[in-house]
C-alpha positions in Angstrom: 109.2 99.3 110.3 106.4 97.0 111.1 102.8 98.1 111.4 100.0 96.8 113.5 96.6 97.5 111.9 93.7 98.2 114.3 90.5 96.2 113.8 88.5 98.7 111.7 91.2 98.5 109.0 91.3 95.6 106.6 93.7 92.7 107.0 94.3 92.9 103.3 96.5 95.9 104.0 99.2 93.5 105.2 99.6 92.1 101.7 99.0 95.4 99.9 101.9 97.0 101.8 104.3 94.1 102.3 106.9 95.6 100.1 107.2 98.8 102.2 106.2 97.4 105.6 107.3 93.7 105.8 106.2 91.7 108.8 103.2 93.9 109.5 100.3 92.4 111.6 96.6 92.9 112.1 95.0 92.7 115.6 92.7 89.8 114.4 95.8 87.7 113.5 96.9 88.1 117.1 93.5 86.9 118.4 92.6 90.4 119.6 89.5 91.1 117.5 87.2 93.3 119.6 89.9 94.0 122.2 89.8 97.3 124.1 92.2 100.1 123.1 94.7 99.5 125.9 95.1 95.8 124.9 95.7 96.9 121.2 98.2 99.5 122.5 100.0 96.8 124.5 100.1 94.4 121.5 101.7 97.1 119.3 104.3 97.7 122.1 105.0 94.0 122.6 105.4 93.3 118.8 107.4 96.5 118.3 105.0 97.9 115.7 103.7 101.3 114.8 100.0 101.2 115.5 97.8 102.2 112.5 94.3 103.1 113.4 91.2 105.1 112.4 90.3 105.5 116.1 91.1 108.9 117.5 91.0 107.5 121.0 94.5 106.4 120.5 95.6 110.1 120.5 94.7 110.3 124.2 96.6 107.1 124.9 99.6 108.5 123.0 99.6 111.6 125.1 99.0 109.8 128.4 101.5 107.0 127.9 104.0 108.2 125.3 105.8 105.9 123.0 106.3 103.1 122.3 104.2 102.4 120.4 104.0 105.3 118.0 100.6 105.8 116.4 99.6 106.7 112.9 96.0 108.0 112.7 94.3 107.5 109.3 91.9 110.4 108.9 90.3 109.7 105.6 86.7 109.4 106.6 84.7 106.8 104.6 87.3 105.3 102.2 88.4 102.1 100.6 91.2 99.8 101.7 93.0 100.9 98.6 92.7 104.5 99.6 94.3 103.7 103.0 97.1 101.7 101.3 97.7 104.6 98.9 97.9 107.1 101.7 100.4 104.9 103.6 102.5 104.5 100.4 102.5 108.3 99.7 103.6 109.0 103.3 106.2 106.2 103.6 109.1 108.6 103.9 107.5 110.9 106.4 106.5 107.8 108.4 110.2 106.7 108.4 111.2 110.1 109.7 108.4 110.0 112.3 109.6 106.7 113.7 113.3 107.8 113.8 112.7 110.9 115.9 112.0 110.9 119.6 109.6 113.8 120.2 106.4 113.0 118.3 104.4 110.0 119.2 101.3 110.6 117.0 101.1 111.2 113.2 98.0 112.1 111.4 97.5 111.0 107.8 94.6 112.4 105.9 
């Protein structure tokens, strides 16, 4: 499973999580820094990634458009990049189950 990290999340997450999520991307790597949410959504879809974000607006897109992409919402408030990496590591197995099933399109991690 590849992840696409939304702009508020650090690019460093790609390296911190490469062992679990190889080939992951960040929106800035794709030249989409500052892009509106629908553009980020489309990039995740085109690159076949699970979108990881701290922006709850993607919940509305998830409901309106369905998957792909599936969305993981990081709900940790003010936290470090390492906190985000740790949360994604702890929930790796549940994320794999989330991606494999068809019903849910939005997963909250917090």
